[in-house]
Biopython code that builds the backbone (N, CA, C, O; Angstrom):
import numpy as np
from Bio.PDB.StructureBuilder import StructureBuilder

atoms = [
    (1, "MET", "N", (-10.082, -15.880, 18.944)),
    (1, "MET", "CA", (-8.871, -16.638, 19.178)),
    (1, "MET", "C", (-9.138, -18.106, 18.911)),
    (1, "MET", "O", (-10.161, -18.639, 19.340)),
    (2, "ASN", "N", (-8.262, -18.742, 18.232)),
    (2, "ASN", "CA", (-8.376, -20.166, 17.957)),
    (2, "ASN", "C", (-8.047, -20.951, 19.203)),
    (2, "ASN", "O", (-6.959, -20.799, 19.758)),
    (3, "THR", "N", (-8.966, -21.794, 19.660)),
    (3, "THR", "CA", (-8.736, -22.556, 20.878)),
    (3, "THR", "C", (-7.936, -23.822, 20.619)),
    (3, "THR", "O", (-7.682, -24.578, 21.556)),
    (4, "ASN", "N", (-7.532, -24.079, 19.386)),
    (4, "ASN", "CA", (-6.768, -25.271, 19.050)),
    (4, "ASN", "C", (-5.265, -25.028, 19.041)),
    (4, "ASN", "O", (-4.521, -25.809, 18.448)),
    (5, "THR", "N", (-4.807, -23.964, 19.686)),
    (5, "THR", "CA", (-3.378, -23.713, 19.729)),
    (5, "THR", "C", (-2.702, -24.779, 20.568)),
    (5, "THR", "O", (-3.286, -25.310, 21.512)),
    (6, "CYS", "N", (-1.482, -25.080, 20.216)),
    (6, "CYS", "CA", (-0.746, -26.132, 20.909)),
    (6, "CYS", "C", (0.115, -25.604, 22.045)),
    (6, "CYS", "O", (0.455, -26.354, 22.960)),
    (7, "ILE", "N", (0.472, -24.332, 22.003)),
    (7, "ILE", "CA", (1.317, -23.798, 23.064)),
    (7, "ILE", "C", (0.631, -22.616, 23.734)),
    (7, "ILE", "O", (-0.236, -21.972, 23.143)),
    (8, "THR", "N", (1.027, -22.337, 24.974)),
    (8, "THR", "CA", (0.468, -21.227, 25.741)),
    (8, "THR", "C", (1.294, -19.968, 25.518)),
    (8, "THR", "O", (2.366, -20.015, 24.913)),
    (9, "LYS", "N", (0.788, -18.843, 26.011)),
    (9, "LYS", "CA", (1.530, -17.586, 25.948)),
    (9, "LYS", "C", (2.881, -17.714, 26.647)),
    (9, "LYS", "O", (3.897, -17.227, 26.152)),
    (10, "GLU", "N", (2.880, -18.370, 27.795)),
    (10, "GLU", "CA", (4.105, -18.537, 28.567)),
    (10, "GLU", "C", (5.124, -19.385, 27.807)),
    (10, "GLU", "O", (6.317, -19.083, 27.808)),
    (11, "GLN", "N", (4.649, -20.439, 27.164)),
    (11, "GLN", "CA", (5.545, -21.274, 26.371)),
    (11, "GLN", "C", (6.095, -20.496, 25.177)),
    (11, "GLN", "O", (7.275, -20.613, 24.847)),
    (12, "ALA", "N", (5.243, -19.705, 24.532)),
    (12, "ALA", "CA", (5.686, -18.893, 23.395)),
    (12, "ALA", "C", (6.761, -17.905, 23.834)),
    (12, "ALA", "O", (7.755, -17.721, 23.132)),
    (13, "LEU", "N", (6.573, -17.275, 24.977)),
    (13, "LEU", "CA", (7.563, -16.336, 25.490)),
    (13, "LEU", "C", (8.883, -17.047, 25.763)),
    (13, "LEU", "O", (9.944, -16.534, 25.409)),
    (14, "SER", "N", (8.830, -18.202, 26.379)),
    (14, "SER", "CA", (10.033, -18.977, 26.671)),
    (14, "SER", "C", (10.771, -19.361, 25.388)),
    (14, "SER", "O", (11.995, -19.252, 25.319)),
    (15, "ILE", "N", (10.038, -19.806, 24.385)),
    (15, "ILE", "CA", (10.625, -20.171, 23.092)),
    (15, "ILE", "C", (11.284, -18.949, 22.450)),
    (15, "ILE", "O", (12.400, -19.038, 21.938)),
    (16, "ALA", "N", (10.596, -17.820, 22.481)),
    (16, "ALA", "CA", (11.115, -16.592, 21.876)),
    (16, "ALA", "C", (12.409, -16.155, 22.552)),
    (16, "ALA", "O", (13.391, -15.843, 21.878)),
    (17, "LEU", "N", (12.412, -16.132, 23.879)),
    (17, "LEU", "CA", (13.592, -15.700, 24.619)),
    (17, "LEU", "C", (14.781, -16.628, 24.377)),
    (17, "LEU", "O", (15.909, -16.173, 24.186)),
    (18, "ARG", "N", (14.516, -17.917, 24.388)),
    (18, "ARG", "CA", (15.575, -18.900, 24.153)),
    (18, "ARG", "C", (16.164, -18.718, 22.746)),
    (18, "ARG", "O", (17.375, -18.827, 22.557)),
    (19, "ASN", "N", (15.305, -18.442, 21.772)),
    (19, "ASN", "CA", (15.749, -18.306, 20.388)),
    (19, "ASN", "C", (16.678, -17.115, 20.178)),
    (19, "ASN", "O", (17.611, -17.193, 19.378)),
    (20, "VAL", "N", (16.435, -16.020, 20.885)),
    (20, "VAL", "CA", (17.286, -14.839, 20.728)),
    (20, "VAL", "C", (18.374, -14.758, 21.795)),
    (20, "VAL", "O", (19.154, -13.805, 21.816)),
    (21, "GLY", "N", (18.430, -15.755, 22.681)),
    (21, "GLY", "CA", (19.501, -15.829, 23.670)),
    (21, "GLY", "C", (19.373, -14.877, 24.837)),
    (21, "GLY", "O", (20.379, -14.419, 25.379)),
    (22, "ILE", "N", (18.142, -14.572, 25.233)),
    (22, "ILE", "CA", (17.915, -13.677, 26.360)),
    (22, "ILE", "C", (17.650, -14.514, 27.609)),
    (22, "ILE", "O", (16.822, -15.425, 27.589)),
    (23, "GLU", "N", (18.358, -14.201, 28.698)),
    (23, "GLU", "CA", (18.115, -14.846, 29.986)),
    (23, "GLU", "C", (16.877, -14.227, 30.624)),
    (23, "GLU", "O", (16.529, -13.084, 30.325)),
    (24, "ASN", "N", (16.216, -14.968, 31.492)),
    (24, "ASN", "CA", (14.968, -14.515, 32.090)),
    (24, "ASN", "C", (15.068, -13.188, 32.838)),
    (24, "ASN", "O", (14.084, -12.451, 32.897)),
    (25, "SER", "N", (16.208, -12.868, 33.400)),
    (25, "SER", "CA", (16.336, -11.632, 34.167)),
    (25, "SER", "C", (16.781, -10.443, 33.325)),
    (25, "SER", "O", (16.936, -9.346, 33.863)),
    (26, "GLU", "N", (16.989, -10.623, 32.029)),
    (26, "GLU", "CA", (17.555, -9.578, 31.187)),
    (26, "GLU", "C", (16.546, -8.799, 30.354)),
    (26, "GLU", "O", (16.970, -7.996, 29.523)),
    (27, "TYR", "N", (15.257, -8.980, 30.518)),
    (27, "TYR", "CA", (14.304, -8.370, 29.597)),
    (27, "TYR", "C", (13.076, -7.825, 30.326)),
    (27, "TYR", "O", (12.840, -8.107, 31.501)),
    (28, "HIS", "N", (12.310, -7.039, 29.584)),
    (28, "HIS", "CA", (10.989, -6.580, 30.008)),
    (28, "HIS", "C", (10.042, -6.901, 28.867)),
    (28, "HIS", "O", (10.346, -6.615, 27.709)),
    (29, "CYS", "N", (8.899, -7.491, 29.179)),
    (29, "CYS", "CA", (7.921, -7.849, 28.150)),
    (29, "CYS", "C", (6.927, -6.709, 27.996)),
    (29, "CYS", "O", (6.282, -6.302, 28.962)),
    (30, "LEU", "N", (6.807, -6.197, 26.780)),
    (30, "LEU", "CA", (5.851, -5.131, 26.504)),
    (30, "LEU", "C", (4.519, -5.676, 26.022)),
    (30, "LEU", "O", (3.468, -5.097, 26.298)),
    (31, "SER", "N", (4.562, -6.801, 25.295)),
    (31, "SER", "CA", (3.346, -7.330, 24.692)),
    (31, "SER", "C", (3.517, -8.811, 24.395)),
    (31, "SER", "O", (4.603, -9.262, 24.032)),
    (32, "ASN", "N", (2.433, -9.559, 24.552)),
    (32, "ASN", "CA", (2.412, -10.974, 24.192)),
    (32, "ASN", "C", (0.980, -11.266, 23.741)),
    (32, "ASN", "O", (0.120, -11.591, 24.560)),
    (33, "ASN", "N", (0.728, -11.150, 22.433)),
    (33, "ASN", "CA", (-0.621, -11.283, 21.891)),
    (33, "ASN", "C", (-0.708, -12.413, 20.885)),
    (33, "ASN", "O", (0.262, -12.724, 20.193)),
    (34, "TYR", "N", (-1.887, -13.026, 20.811)),
    (34, "TYR", "CA", (-2.142, -14.089, 19.837)),
    (34, "TYR", "C", (-3.016, -13.537, 18.723)),
    (34, "TYR", "O", (-4.008, -12.857, 18.985)),
    (35, "ASP", "N", (-2.645, -13.834, 17.460)),
    (35, "ASP", "CA", (-3.460, -13.426, 16.321)),
    (35, "ASP", "C", (-3.116, -14.290, 15.116)),
    (35, "ASP", "O", (-1.946, -14.440, 14.766)),
    (36, "SER", "N", (-4.126, -14.850, 14.493)),
    (36, "SER", "CA", (-3.983, -15.594, 13.234)),
    (36, "SER", "C", (-2.950, -16.710, 13.286)),
    (36, "SER", "O", (-2.199, -16.909, 12.331)),
    (37, "GLY", "N", (-2.908, -17.435, 14.393)),
    (37, "GLY", "CA", (-2.024, -18.590, 14.501)),
    (37, "GLY", "C", (-0.624, -18.294, 14.994)),
    (37, "GLY", "O", (0.213, -19.195, 15.055)),
    (38, "PHE", "N", (-0.353, -17.031, 15.353)),
    (38, "PHE", "CA", (0.970, -16.657, 15.829)),
    (38, "PHE", "C", (0.875, -15.831, 17.104)),
    (38, "PHE", "O", (-0.062, -15.055, 17.292)),
    (39, "TYR", "N", (1.863, -16.014, 17.975)),
    (39, "TYR", "CA", (2.039, -15.110, 19.106)),
    (39, "TYR", "C", (3.006, -14.021, 18.652)),
    (39, "TYR", "O", (4.060, -14.313, 18.087)),
    (40, "ARG", "N", (2.644, -12.780, 18.900)),
    (40, "ARG", "CA", (3.512, -11.625, 18.620)),
    (40, "ARG", "C", (4.021, -11.147, 19.967)),
    (40, "ARG", "O", (3.259, -10.628, 20.782)),
    (41, "ILE", "N", (5.305, -11.324, 20.192)),
    (41, "ILE", "CA", (5.907, -11.020, 21.483)),
    (41, "ILE", "C", (6.868, -9.858, 21.298)),
    (41, "ILE", "O", (7.741, -9.887, 20.430)),
    (42, "ILE", "N", (6.695, -8.833, 22.129)),
    (42, "ILE", "CA", (7.584, -7.689, 22.090)),
    (42, "ILE", "C", (8.281, -7.590, 23.438)),
    (42, "ILE", "O", (7.634, -7.444, 24.475)),
    (43, "VAL", "N", (9.607, -7.672, 23.414)),
    (43, "VAL", "CA", (10.412, -7.551, 24.628)),
    (43, "VAL", "C", (11.558, -6.582, 24.365)),
    (43, "VAL", "O", (11.942, -6.350, 23.219)),
    (44, "TRP", "N", (12.097, -6.023, 25.441)),
    (44, "TRP", "CA", (13.278, -5.184, 25.274)),
    (44, "TRP", "C", (14.280, -5.466, 26.356)),
    (44, "TRP", "O", (13.950, -5.827, 27.486)),
    (45, "THR", "N", (15.531, -5.283, 25.959)),
    (45, "THR", "CA", (16.666, -5.356, 26.862)),
    (45, "THR", "C", (17.237, -3.945, 26.924)),
    (45, "THR", "O", (16.715, -3.058, 26.249)),
    (46, "PRO", "N", (18.276, -3.701, 27.698)),
    (46, "PRO", "CA", (18.827, -2.342, 27.725)),
    (46, "PRO", "C", (19.345, -1.854, 26.368)),
    (46, "PRO", "O", (19.575, -0.657, 26.198)),
    (47, "TYR", "N", (19.532, -2.756, 25.402)),
    (47, "TYR", "CA", (20.126, -2.358, 24.131)),
    (47, "TYR", "C", (19.268, -2.609, 22.898)),
    (47, "TYR", "O", (19.451, -1.938, 21.883)),
    (48, "LEU", "N", (18.332, -3.563, 22.959)),
    (48, "LEU", "CA", (17.523, -3.901, 21.785)),
    (48, "LEU", "C", (16.065, -4.115, 22.153)),
    (48, "LEU", "O", (15.734, -4.598, 23.235)),
    (49, "LYS", "N", (15.194, -3.734, 21.204)),
    (49, "LYS", "CA", (13.780, -4.079, 21.279)),
    (49, "LYS", "C", (13.570, -5.198, 20.264)),
    (49, "LYS", "O", (13.974, -5.077, 19.108)),
    (50, "TYR", "N", (12.940, -6.284, 20.697)),
    (50, "TYR", "CA", (12.689, -7.441, 19.841)),
    (50, "TYR", "C", (11.191, -7.581, 19.587)),
    (50, "TYR", "O", (10.384, -7.432, 20.504)),
    (51, "GLU", "N", (10.826, -7.866, 18.355)),
    (51, "GLU", "CA", (9.467, -8.258, 18.008)),
    (51, "GLU", "C", (9.605, -9.659, 17.422)),
    (51, "GLU", "O", (10.193, -9.847, 16.357)),
    (52, "ILE", "N", (9.050, -10.644, 18.139)),
    (52, "ILE", "CA", (9.274, -12.044, 17.799)),
    (52, "ILE", "C", (7.923, -12.710, 17.537)),
    (52, "ILE", "O", (6.991, -12.577, 18.331)),
    (53, "TYR", "N", (7.827, -13.422, 16.422)),
    (53, "TYR", "CA", (6.607, -14.141, 16.071)),
    (53, "TYR", "C", (6.844, -15.630, 16.260)),
    (53, "TYR", "O", (7.787, -16.199, 15.710)),
    (54, "VAL", "N", (5.962, -16.261, 17.058)),
    (54, "VAL", "CA", (6.067, -17.687, 17.335)),
    (54, "VAL", "C", (4.806, -18.377, 16.819)),
    (54, "VAL", "O", (3.693, -17.978, 17.163)),
    (55, "ASP", "N", (4.978, -19.403, 15.999)),
    (55, "ASP", "CA", (3.861, -20.196, 15.483)),
    (55, "ASP", "C", (3.208, -20.931, 16.653)),
    (55, "ASP", "O", (3.863, -21.714, 17.341)),
    (56, "ALA", "N", (1.927, -20.680, 16.877)),
    (56, "ALA", "CA", (1.222, -21.254, 18.018)),
    (56, "ALA", "C", (1.016, -22.760, 17.891)),
    (56, "ALA", "O", (0.912, -23.453, 18.904)),
    (57, "GLY", "N", (0.957, -23.273, 16.678)),
    (57, "GLY", "CA", (0.751, -24.697, 16.469)),
    (57, "GLY", "C", (2.033, -25.503, 16.525)),
    (57, "GLY", "O", (2.064, -26.599, 17.084)),
    (58, "GLU", "N", (3.091, -24.957, 15.944)),
    (58, "GLU", "CA", (4.370, -25.670, 15.858)),
    (58, "GLU", "C", (5.333, -25.314, 16.974)),
    (58, "GLU", "O", (6.240, -26.085, 17.285)),
    (59, "GLY", "N", (5.141, -24.148, 17.579)),
    (59, "GLY", "CA", (6.055, -23.718, 18.631)),
    (59, "GLY", "C", (7.414, -23.308, 18.113)),
    (59, "GLY", "O", (8.408, -23.406, 18.832)),
    (60, "GLU", "N", (7.472, -22.849, 16.868)),
    (60, "GLU", "CA", (8.730, -22.424, 16.271)),
    (60, "GLU", "C", (8.691, -20.930, 15.977)),
    (60, "GLU", "O", (7.634, -20.370, 15.687)),
    (61, "VAL", "N", (9.849, -20.298, 16.054)),
    (61, "VAL", "CA", (9.948, -18.877, 15.749)),
    (61, "VAL", "C", (9.833, -18.689, 14.240)),
    (61, "VAL", "O", (10.580, -19.286, 13.465)),
    (62, "ALA", "N", (8.884, -17.849, 13.842)),
    (62, "ALA", "CA", (8.643, -17.604, 12.422)),
    (62, "ALA", "C", (9.336, -16.335, 11.933)),
    (62, "ALA", "O", (9.588, -16.187, 10.737)),
    (63, "GLY", "N", (9.641, -15.429, 12.841)),
    (63, "GLY", "CA", (10.303, -14.194, 12.435)),
    (63, "GLY", "C", (10.721, -13.365, 13.627)),
    (63, "GLY", "O", (10.115, -13.426, 14.697)),
    (64, "ILE", "N", (11.774, -12.584, 13.419)),
    (64, "ILE", "CA", (12.308, -11.715, 14.467)),
    (64, "ILE", "C", (12.664, -10.373, 13.841)),
    (64, "ILE", "O", (13.264, -10.314, 12.768)),
    (65, "ASP", "N", (12.289, -9.303, 14.521)),
    (65, "ASP", "CA", (12.688, -7.964, 14.114)),
    (65, "ASP", "C", (13.344, -7.313, 15.321)),
    (65, "ASP", "O", (12.820, -7.408, 16.431)),
    (66, "THR", "N", (14.476, -6.658, 15.129)),
    (66, "THR", "CA", (15.156, -5.982, 16.227)),
    (66, "THR", "C", (15.374, -4.518, 15.886)),
    (66, "THR", "O", (15.579, -4.150, 14.730)),
    (67, "VAL", "N", (15.324, -3.692, 16.928)),
    (67, "VAL", "CA", (15.563, -2.261, 16.788)),
    (67, "VAL", "C", (16.447, -1.831, 17.951)),
    (67, "VAL", "O", (16.158, -2.179, 19.096)),
    (68, "PRO", "N", (17.520, -1.081, 17.687)),
    (68, "PRO", "CA", (18.354, -0.597, 18.791)),
    (68, "PRO", "C", (17.561, 0.308, 19.723)),
    (68, "PRO", "O", (16.720, 1.087, 19.273)),
    (69, "VAL", "N", (17.827, 0.207, 21.015)),
    (69, "VAL", "CA", (17.162, 1.038, 22.012)),
    (69, "VAL", "C", (18.216, 1.946, 22.632)),
    (69, "VAL", "O", (19.100, 1.486, 23.355)),
    (70, "LEU", "N", (18.112, 3.234, 22.342)),
    (70, "LEU", "CA", (19.054, 4.184, 22.918)),
    (70, "LEU", "C", (18.598, 4.656, 24.285)),
    (70, "LEU", "O", (19.413, 4.874, 25.181)),
    (71, "TYR", "N", (17.289, 4.812, 24.442)),
    (71, "TYR", "CA", (16.721, 5.287, 25.687)),
    (71, "TYR", "C", (15.486, 4.447, 26.003)),
    (71, "TYR", "O", (14.403, 4.755, 25.504)),
    (72, "PRO", "N", (15.612, 3.393, 26.817)),
    (72, "PRO", "CA", (14.478, 2.491, 27.086)),
    (72, "PRO", "C", (13.227, 3.202, 27.582)),
    (72, "PRO", "O", (12.115, 2.734, 27.337)),
    (73, "GLU", "N", (13.392, 4.318, 28.270)),
    (73, "GLU", "CA", (12.209, 5.002, 28.792)),
    (73, "GLU", "C", (11.351, 5.598, 27.684)),
    (73, "GLU", "O", (10.217, 5.998, 27.947)),
    (74, "THR", "N", (11.856, 5.671, 26.450)),
    (74, "THR", "CA", (11.075, 6.222, 25.347)),
    (74, "THR", "C", (10.238, 5.165, 24.633)),
    (74, "THR", "O", (9.481, 5.499, 23.721)),
    (75, "LEU", "N", (10.357, 3.901, 25.028)),
    (75, "LEU", "CA", (9.568, 2.860, 24.380)),
    (75, "LEU", "C", (8.088, 3.085, 24.611)),
    (75, "LEU", "O", (7.664, 3.420, 25.716)),
    (76, "CYS", "N", (7.311, 2.898, 23.564)),
    (76, "CYS", "CA", (5.863, 3.048, 23.657)),
    (76, "CYS", "C", (5.244, 1.701, 24.010)),
    (76, "CYS", "O", (5.589, 0.686, 23.405)),
    (77, "PHE", "N", (4.350, 1.677, 24.964)),
    (77, "PHE", "CA", (3.688, 0.458, 25.384)),
    (77, "PHE", "C", (2.382, 0.245, 24.626)),
    (77, "PHE", "O", (1.454, -0.373, 25.148)),
    (78, "CYS", "N", (2.306, 0.753, 23.402)),
    (78, "CYS", "CA", (1.078, 0.653, 22.635)),
    (78, "CYS", "C", (1.366, 0.080, 21.254)),
    (78, "CYS", "O", (2.511, 0.085, 20.801)),
    (79, "ASP", "N", (0.318, -0.418, 20.581)),
    (79, "ASP", "CA", (0.473, -1.014, 19.260)),
    (79, "ASP", "C", (0.012, -0.103, 18.130)),
    (79, "ASP", "O", (0.274, -0.398, 16.964)),
    (80, "SER", "N", (-0.670, 0.998, 18.448)),
    (80, "SER", "CA", (-1.155, 1.886, 17.394)),
    (80, "SER", "C", (-1.243, 3.310, 17.916)),
    (80, "SER", "O", (-1.134, 3.552, 19.118)),
    (81, "ASP", "N", (-1.443, 4.251, 16.996)),
    (81, "ASP", "CA", (-1.576, 5.646, 17.391)),
    (81, "ASP", "C", (-2.785, 5.862, 18.295)),
    (81, "ASP", "O", (-2.776, 6.746, 19.151)),
    (82, "GLU", "N", (-3.812, 5.061, 18.106)),
    (82, "GLU", "CA", (-5.026, 5.198, 18.919)),
    (82, "GLU", "C", (-4.742, 4.879, 20.380)),
    (82, "GLU", "O", (-5.423, 5.394, 21.266)),
    (83, "ASP", "N", (-3.741, 4.033, 20.646)),
    (83, "ASP", "CA", (-3.403, 3.634, 22.008)),
    (83, "ASP", "C", (-2.285, 4.469, 22.606)),
    (83, "ASP", "O", (-1.786, 4.152, 23.685)),
    (84, "SER", "N", (-1.884, 5.536, 21.917)),
    (84, "SER", "CA", (-0.747, 6.303, 22.394)),
    (84, "SER", "C", (-1.013, 6.882, 23.773)),
    (84, "SER", "O", (-2.157, 7.085, 24.177)),
    (85, "LEU", "N", (0.066, 7.137, 24.473)),
    (85, "LEU", "CA", (-0.058, 7.640, 25.828)),
    (85, "LEU", "C", (-0.594, 9.052, 25.802)),
    (85, "LEU", "O", (-0.063, 9.917, 25.106)),
    (86, "THR", "N", (-1.654, 9.282, 26.566)),
    (86, "THR", "CA", (-2.255, 10.626, 26.642)),
    (86, "THR", "C", (-2.519, 10.949, 28.096)),
    (86, "THR", "O", (-2.509, 10.062, 28.950)),
    (87, "ASP", "N", (-2.752, 12.207, 28.374)),
    (87, "ASP", "CA", (-3.074, 12.637, 29.717)),
    (87, "ASP", "C", (-4.500, 12.181, 30.041)),
    (87, "ASP", "O", (-5.449, 12.578, 29.364)),
    (88, "ALA", "N", (-4.649, 11.350, 31.070)),
    (88, "ALA", "CA", (-5.953, 10.781, 31.407)),
    (88, "ALA", "C", (-6.809, 11.740, 32.214)),
    (88, "ALA", "O", (-7.984, 11.460, 32.448)),
    (89, "ALA", "N", (-6.260, 12.847, 32.639)),
    (89, "ALA", "CA", (-7.010, 13.782, 33.488)),
    (89, "ALA", "C", (-8.036, 14.554, 32.715)),
    (89, "ALA", "O", (-8.747, 15.380, 33.286)),
]
sb = StructureBuilder()
sb.init_structure("model")
sb.init_model(0)
sb.init_chain("A")
sb.init_seg("    ")
for serial, (resi, resn, name, xyz) in enumerate(atoms, 1):
    if name == "N":
        sb.init_residue(resn, " ", resi, " ")
    sb.init_atom(name, np.array(xyz, "f"), 0.0, 1.0, " ", f" {name:<3s}", serial, name[0])
structure = sb.get_structure()
């Protein structure tokens, strides 16, 4: 991780939410990771899942992807097939 980032994870989340017009009580955060100069933030509301990229140096939103959420309980809390939910027993 580059230690020269200008904004924190919390600031990136705030910027992302403000940019897409989500109030603090309207979302659930699935992921907030830093990689290659960007924070990748994944949040969902009862109707949409957002994947938002925030430039860590500039504090600006670089990209947004949205997907309709029909059943929030079906959202996967993982980033790859290797992290998929499995029976831990």
